[in-house]
N, C-alpha and C positions, 0 to 999 in steps of 0.2 A: 500640216506640213504638205508641201507640194508632192506630187507623185514621184518626181526625180530630184535628187539633190547631188550636186557635184562636189568633189573633194580634190585637193591638190597638195602635194608635198611642199616643203619649204622653198625649193628652188624652181618648182614648176615642171620638173622632168617627168613626174608621175602624176597621172590624173585618174580618178575613179568616179563612179557614180553609184548611188544607192537608189533603189526604186521601191515604192510602197511605203510601208510603215515598219519601224523596228519592232522586234519582239519585246524589248525592254530598253529603258534608258536609265542611267543613274550615275552613281559615284562609287568607285572602288578604292578601298583603303588598304589593300594588301601590300605587304612589303615589296613584292616584285613589281607591281604597278607603280608604287611610289619611286622605286629606284629607276625603273625604265623611263618614267616621265619626268624625273628630277623635280617632283612636286609632292606636297603632302597628301594629295588626293588626285585621282584620275577620272575624268568624265568619260563615260562609255555609251555606246549605242550598239545593241546586239541585233544582228540581222541574220535571216536565213541566207545561206551561201549563194543561192540563186538570185538574191536581191542585190548583190554586190558585183560590180563589173569594173575591171581595169580598162580604161579607154585610151590610155597613152602611157608609154614607158614601162610596159610589163617586164622588159629585159633589164630594167634598172631597180627591180625589187629584190632586196636581200631578205633572208629569213634568219632569225635567231630563236632557238628554243632551249631555254634553260631546263624546262620540263616538257613532258609530252602533253601537258594540259594547255599550253599556250605557245603558239608559233607566231612570234612577233615579226611583223613586216615593216621594212623601212626602205627609203630611197638610198641606193648605193652612191649617188652623186652628192647629196647634201646631208644624208643621215636623218632626214626628217621622218618621223614616225607616221605610219599610215593606218595600220590595222593589226589585229591579232586574230588568228584562226584558233578556235577552241574545239578541237576534234571531238572530245568527249561530250560536249554539249551540242555539237553539230551547228554551231553558230559562229559568226564573224563579228568581232568588236571593231567597228570603225570609229576612230577617235573623233569625237564631236567637234573638236577644235579645228579640224581640217575641212569640215563640211560647210560650204558657203550657204548661208541662209537657213541652216538647220534650226528648227524652232521647237522640236519636240521637247516637252518639259520632262525633267528627270522624275522618276517615280519611286526610287529606292536607293539605299546605300548597301553595299556588300562588303564583307570583311571588316565591319565596323569594330569588331573585337580587336583589330590591329591598328586602329586609328592613332594618328599623332596629333590631330586637331579635331575638336568637336564642331559639329555643324547642326545647329538647332533650327531645323527647317520643317519639322512636322512630318517628314517622310519616314517610312519604315526603315529601321536600321537592323540589318541582319548580322548576327555575330560572324557568320561565314557566308553561306549562300542560301537562298530560298530552297526548300525541298525539291521544287520543280527542276532546279538546276544541280541537284546532287548534294546539296548542303543539309545542315541540321534543321533549317527553317526557324531556328531560335532567333528572336528579336531582342534588341537591347533598348534601354531608355534613350530618349532624345537627349 
């Protein structure tokens, strides 16, 4: 991946960039991510907070947090989803779908115990989260 990758909301009012490499990339199957993304699975890229910078439209970013674990960010003009702050993990999930040219390959599945579709791709499937991220570290079969 290039050193810097740019992201933009659906209408273009908010722009951001990520620099360096993500801490982790993968797919989340939790109920909250499925509901938020309106999809059976959500692709994520986790970054250190100092690797994520809003470059345009910071005043157009709204926040919704159903729980203290996830502060979901969206564009107040178009509703486009941008990222989620995870204060407990001290990481920011920038949705890979908004990152232009992002090519980092996914490395794991999280909350696979809550899945609605199976994805047989050979990646580790964590029942909840890896132990490094506060989960049980338990894996499930492909």
